[in-house]
N, C-alpha and C positions, 0 to 999 in steps of 0.2 A: 751355698755352696762351699764345700768342703776346703779346709786349708792345705794347701801346698806344703809337705813336709820333704825337705833337701837332705840326702844322705851326704854326709861327711867322706869324702875321697881319703882324707888323711887316716879316719878314726874309726871310718864303717859306721859310725852311729849318726842319727839324724839331728837334726837342726831345728828345733821352732821357730816359726817367724818372729824374731823379737816384736813385729808392729802387732803380733795380738795380743804381747804380753806387756807392751807400753802406750796402749791406745787409752788417752785419757775420757774421750767423749765417744759417745756412740759403741755399740755391744758390750761386752763385759766390762766391768773397771776391776781389776784383779785387785787385790790387798796390799799388794807392795807399790801398787800406783797410788794409793789413797794417800802416802807421803806427799804428793805435790801439790794436796791441798792443805798440808800441815801448815804451811805458809802465810795460809789465809787467816786464820788466826793470830798470829804474829802481827799482820799487817793491821787487824782491828786493835790491836793492844796499843801497838806504837800510835796508831791515830788517837786511842784516847788517852793515851800517856803527853802525846804532845797537845793535846787540847787544854790539858791540866798545866801542861808548863806555860803555855801561850795561846791565850783564845784566840789568837789569829789563823793557829793550824789549819783550823778546818774552814777557815771562810776561803768563797770560791776562786778570787784572785792568787791565794798561796797556794791551794791546788792546783788550781792551773799551770803556775810558775814552776811547781815541782814536775807535774806532766810536761812541760815544754824543754826545762831543763834534762829531762829525763829521756826526751825523746831520742837525741841523737845518738846517747850509747846505748839506747834500748837495740837501736838497728846494728848495734857492733854487739851486740848478744845473743838478736836472733840470727846473725849469720856466723857467729860461733858456733851457739847451739848445734845448727845445722852440719858445720864441719867434725864436731865433735861427736856427733851420733854416727858417723860413717868414719870414726875410730882416728881422724886427721884433726890436726890445728893449724890455726895460723895466726902469728905474730905480727904480721906486717898491718895486719887491719887498721892495728892506730895509726899507721904513717899512710895506708892508702888515704885515710881520712881527712889528712894533711895536704899529700901530695897532690890529690885529683882535683880540689876546687884549688888550689895553691897552681897549677899547671894554666888552667882556666882564664883564672884571674890573671895571670904571666901573660896571658897571649890576648886577652881583651881588655883590659886597663891602659887607657893612652899612657904615652909615652912622655914621661916628662910628669905624670900626676899620677901617685899612686903603684911608681915601681914597677910598672908595667912596659911592655912592646907596644902593645897598639895594632897589631897583626890582626886581629880578629875584629867583627864587630859585636858587642854583647849577645845577640841572638845565640852566636856559638857557644857561651858558656855552659849553659846545661849538657848540651851533647858531648863537649869536650871532656866534662868532668866524669859521665859515664864511662865514656869511653876508655878514660885513662884508667877508672876501676876495670874496666873489663880487659885492659891489656895486662894490668897486675896480676890479675886471678889466670889469664892464659899462661901467662911466664912460671907462675907458681906451680900450676899444672903441668906443665911441660917436665918441669924439675921433679916435679914428687911423683907423678902417674908414668910417662913416657920414660922418664932415665931411673926412674925407683930410688931418687935421693930420700934422703931422711925429710920430713916434713917439717920436723923441728928448726932442725938448723938451715933450711931452704928459707923460711919463713923467719927466721932470726934474721939472715944477711941480709934477705929481702927489706925489710924493719930499718936497717941499716944504709942501706942502699938508697932507700925512698926519703928517707929521713934527711940524709947526706942532700940528695938533688933536691929536695924543697929549700933546702938550706941557701944551696947553690945558686938557683935561680931567683931566690929572693933577695939575697946578699945578707942574710940576717933579720931584713927589716919585715914590716907588715903590708902586706896587699891591701890599700882602700880604694875609696871610689869606686867601688863595684858597681858592674852595671844592673839594672832592675831585673833582668833575669835570674842574678844570682841570689837576689835577695830577697825575690817574691815568696817562696815556699817558707824563709824561715820568720818572714815579717806577717803576713798575710791572713787573717782570720777567716776559717769556713763555718757559719752557722754559728755566729759568737765565741769559736775555740780556734788557737793558733792551728794553722794548716798542719803544722809540724805534726801535732799529737795526732790528727786524723790519721795521716800518712803512716804512724807509728802503730795505732791500734788496728788500722786496716790491714797492713802489713802480717803482724801477728796472729789476726783472724784468719787471714788466708793461708799462713803457713800451720796453724793448726787444723783447718781443713786439709790441707796436703798432707801434713803428718799421718793424721787419723783415719784418715776415708780413701786415698789413693793408692794406684798399685806404686807410683815414683816413693808416696812415703813410707810404704811398708820395702822397700826396696832400700831407703836409707838404713832402717832398722837393722834387716836383712846381713846388709853388708857390715855395717859395725859389730855385728854379732859375731859372724863367721863368714870372712869375703869368700873361702873357698865353698862351704855350702851354697852361699847365694850365687856364686860362677854354676854351681854345680845344677841350681833351679833355673837356670838362664837367664838370670842377671844378668844386665850388659852394665859390668861393674865399673869398666874405664869409663863410659859415658856420665854412669852417673855421679863418677867423684869429679869427672870436670865439670859437669853441671852445678854441682853443689860449691865448688872453690871457686870457680868464675861468678857466680852468683852472689859468693858472701863478699868478694871486692867491689862487687857493684853496690850491694849494700852499705859498703863503707864508703865509697864514693859519695851515696845518696846522705847516709849520714853528715859528710863532712860539707855536703852544700847546704844542710838544714843548718848548721853549726856557723857557717860563713854568713849566711843571708841572716841569721839571728843577732851577728855582733857585727855585721857591716865590713866586714873584713876577714884576712886569712894571714893568720900569726906562722913565723918560721916554726913554731913548737907545736902546731895546731895537732891535737891528739896524743901529744907526749903522756906517756905514764895511763892514759886508758884503759890499756890492755891486761894490766894485774884488776882493774875493778869489772870488767868485763868476763873474767876467768872468775873472779870470786860468784859474781850474780849468778854466772851458769852453774856451777857447781852445789851453790847455796840451793839454787832452785831443783835440785835432782840429776842434774847430767852427767853423767859418769864420764872420767877421762878415758876411760878403756873403752868406750864405744857401744853403742847399741842401746842405750837407757836414755831417760828422761822425755821431756814432754815441753812443748815452746809455752804451755801455761804456766808450769813451774819454773821456767827461765825468766818469764815477765813478772811474776811475783817476786823472784829473787832479785831483781834489779829495783823494782818499786819499792822493797821493803831499803833497799839497802838510801837510796833517794831519799826516804821519807825519814830513816834515821839519821843522816847526815841534815837534813832540815829543820829536825828536831835540835839537834846539837847546835845548829846555827841560833834558833828561836832562844833557846835556852841561854845563850849569851855565851857559850864556851868559846873560847880565843883560839881564832884561827889555825895556829901554830900545833893544834893541841888537836883540833878536828880527826887530822888524817891518823893519829894514833888509836886514837878511840875507834875510829872505823876498822883498823887493823884489827883490834880486840874484838870488837863485835863479830866482824867477819870470821873469828876463830872460834868466838861461841856459837857461831851458827852453825858453822861446820859439824863442831862436836854433837850440836842439837839434830843434826840432819844427820849424821852418824848413827845417832841412838834411836832416830823413828825410823829411817833405812833399815836398821838394823844389819850393815855394812859400811866399812868406808866408801865413798863417794870418788872412788882414784882412777 
């Protein structure tokens, strides 16, 4: 079936759908997109270095530990990647990751034990968590899409508001004695591996399929590339943007649920500072801040590479207070390599 080419009403030129140029699987694989695979050799090199540094690195228990601790932040990367592809950004994802399970814990944890109110039964914990995430996404979408406010400023303000709400309802304390429903996904194992790993892999696989093979996925790239051309092509851009932003917030809430379940608690500072690593992983993975470029496979490789490096540094005995600085240097080096291999700055 021939590709649809939409005319840009502002310039009179045609806008080739970005999906055709960014698909990683199925059909053509343009040379520009082969840079998404550039992280695979880097991951192999880090695995070899890690094994040399400490033979524990490639042991199954350590690999599972890396994947499990990565899975929560990987969901934030997945959410942010979708949003960046449509040329938006959401800084509030990290606060949603804390507030959504925090509100659930506040409502279901028994009063007088664990700092909760005990207003709802434990069965409501998961629905409340996801509903709070969806509500945050709806508010962000309303302000950004309906009222046309700047997405960076809106989500920055929302980040601060959500963080303040979590601190307020928790009194700065940590919620504990969580119900079994909140602990399940963070502690249970499916087929010998933590459920959080399976969930993360399944969601990334679904996202790869959606972005690579569906009309909705092509719409994301078209909107990120040229929103006016996308509208001219008949894409309901507002509906797509609403779906992407709300879905991103729900994924952040799910990430918070996985983290809370693994730690058996919800801290008042849960998720704080995560957004910097999320952006770094996405950009290293080939996602452009200008929209319309990148793949989920690249984003997944980006977050996996960062967590492998962090694990190698830990096993090498690097003092914890230096790991943050070294991570920053590694991110800058990776971005430089990304610039060279990609032929242009991923901005």
